[in-house]
N, C-alpha and C positions, 0 to 999 in steps of 0.2 A: 217880160215883167218878172222881177225877182223880189223876194222878200228876205230880210235878214234881221235876226235878233242880235243887236249890237251890244246890249248890256242888260243886266237884270239887277243891278245893285246901285243904281243912281239915286241921288237925292236931288229932287227937283222942287224949285220954289216958283209958285204962281200966286196971283192975288188971293186965291182961296186958301193958301197955306203952304207949308213945306211938307213934302211927302218923301219917305225913305223907301228903299228897295224897289224903285221904279224900273220898269223895263223900257228900253228904247227899241222900237221896231221901225225899220225902213223899208219902203217899197220903192223900187227904181224902175223906170221905163224910158224908152225913147219915143217921143211924140211923133216925129217924122224923121226919116233917114237923112234928110238934108238940113235938119235943125242945127243951127250954129250955137245955140245956147247950151248944148250938152244934154246929158240925161236929166230927166225930171225925177225928183224924190219927194215922197210923202213921208215925213218923220212923225211918229206917234210916240208919246210918252204916256205910259200906263201905270197908275198907282194900284197897289194890291187892294182888293176888295172894293174898289171904286171905279176904275176904268180910265178912259182917256182924260188926262188933265192938261195936255198941251199937244198942239198939232201944228206942224210947219210944212210949207210947200216951197220947194227949191227948184229953180231952173239953172242947171249948171252950178256955179258957185254963188248965185244970187238968190237970196230969200225973197220970195214973192208974197208970202202970206203967213200969218201966224194967228192962232186962236189959243186962248188960255182959259182955264176954269177960274171963274171969279168968285163963285160961292157954290155951296151944295148943302143938301139936307139929308140926313140919314134917318130913315123911318119917320117917327112922329116928333123928332126934335126940331129945334129952331135952326135956321141957317148958320153956317160956321162964321160967316162975315157979312 
């Protein structure tokens, strides 16, 4: 299993908004040595002072799953969307 920080300056748009200076972190692994789909990857997009705003799961070159932040609340404020 390997981890890699692929970027730290991305602008990422999700339903909750557009976030600047995001980091993209990838974790890669091989599920089984005979697996024909290739390595699996978990890709996380992290916004400064907020955390994970997007999560992707890949098997080889095919995206299997995606989760995105749809709204959030900071402290005692109302939700952003």
